[in-house]
N, C-alpha and C positions, 0 to 999 in steps of 0.2 A: 236579268233576262226578260224584263217586261211583265213579270208576274202581277205586279200591282201598278197599273198605269196612273192611278189617281194621285193628286197632289197631297202633301201632308195635311193641309186643312180639310180636304175632302175625306181623307181617311179618318181624321178625328171626328168629323160630323157623322160619318157612317157608323163608327164604333160606338159613339154616344147614343145614336138613335136605335141601332139594331141590337147592341149588346149592353146598353146602359153603362158604358165605361165612364167612370168619373176620375180615374187616376191619370196622371200625366203620361203621354205617349212620347216615345223618342221619334226623331225624324227618320225617314227611310235612309238607308246607307247601302253601299255595295259591300257584299260579303266575299266576292270573288273578283278576279280580274285585275286590270291595270288601275282601277279606281278603288280597290279594296280599302275599306276603312282601317285605320291603324289598329283598332281593337281586334279585328279579325286577323290582321297580320300577326299580332301577338298570340292570339288563341291557336292559330294553325301552325305556328312554327315552334311548337313545344318539343323539347328534347325526347320526351316519352313517345315512342312510336304508336302507342294506343291512343294518344291524344292528338298528335300531329296529323297534318293532312288537310286537304281541301274540305270546305263545308259542302256537305251533300245537298242540303236543302235548308230553307230558312227556319225550320223547326228543330234543327240540331241544337243540343243543349250542352253547355259547358258549366262546370262547377269550379269556382275560384275561391280559394281559402282566404282567411283573414290577412294573410301575408302577401296576397296578390299572385299566388301560384295557381296555375291551372292544374287541378287535381283529378279531374274526370271529364269525359266526353260521352254523351249519349246521343244515339241516332235520332233522326227526325220522327221515327215511328214510336219512340219511347214516350209514353204518356207522362205529363208533368207529375202525376201522382203515383207513378210506378214505384213499387216497393224498393227496387234497387237504386233508383234516383233519390228517393226520399231518405234512404239510409245514408247515402253519401253526404247529402246536404245536412242532415242532423249531426253527423260526425264532424263535419266542418264547423258547424255552429257551436258545437260543444267544446271545440278547441279554444283555449284562452288566447286572447289577442296578443299577449306578450310572450307566449310560450310557443 
């Protein structure tokens, strides 16, 4: 929807200068519409009605377990450090990879 009109290199430069980001950044992708990235096609077509559905905004969060299953979705206004989100992530990380 044109929220971020800058190119990927411009975004990287901005994030490096303004936020001192040193980790790798992914490229911009479409999360909705005809050009929706396959990742978001997978995330939004979950059989669980609490997880399925269109992306509301780019800060929507999904938790994927060690087996590649989408186990939770949190809205754009849920802070990354919100207790309910952290709890689900910790539970997913505690699960053994082979179990």
